[in-house]
C-alpha positions, 0 to 999 in steps of 0.5 A: 168822828167827834163822838169817838174822838172826844173821850180819847182827847179828853183822857189825854188832856186830863192826863197832861193837865196837871203838868201843862201851863197856859201856853203848853195847854194851848200848844197841845190842843192846837197840835191835837186839833191839827192831827185830827184834821177837819173838825179837829178844832171843834172836837178838841174844844168840846173835849177840853173845854178850851175856847176855839179862839185859844186853839186858833191862837195855838195853831198860829203859834205852831206854824213853821214861820212862828217856830223859827222865831227864838223861843222865850220863857214867857207864857203870855205876850208882854202886856198880856193878862189882866190890867190892874183894877186901879187902871181899869177902874180909877175911882175905886180907890176913892170910893174905898177910901171914902167908905173906910175913912169914917171908921179909921182908927189909930193915931193920925200922926202914926203911919199905922192906920186900921179900920173896923170893917172887914174886907168882906164887908167892904167888897160887898159894899163896893159891889153894891156901888157897881165895882167888880171886886173881891175881898182879896183885892180889897185887902191888897188895896187897903195895904196900898193905902197904908192900912193894916189888918188888925184883929177885932179886940174887945178893948176900947181904943186908947186903953190897954 
């Protein structure tokens, strides 16, 4: 059954993929698996690349007892998704500030501060320290700490 069904399910999924959000994909995959019967969850999982647990969650959501509940516009349950990195790893701000502070430029009295290290350099250094972080998140954390991104210039500090 699976060898003949998988390409058909894959084609349907790829057709709908651009217009479905996370919840829509989950519900569509669950409905497709349910219509296939025994072995449907495995077939849909292989054809779409969605995990079996995602499809099981969709099956729970489309049960008649859950369908009677009022619909919400939320894709995820409240509190779902990734937690902020500062909550998961509270020492990351201290480590980032410790790396940036020696190379901080700007008037200490002024609210504008900047560093000459790039976000890529900082993210690599944090990764070496054991933190799991990318350059974009480093940029966001620097902004939260009051740092401004400044382009490197061939001008000495204090001169114009």
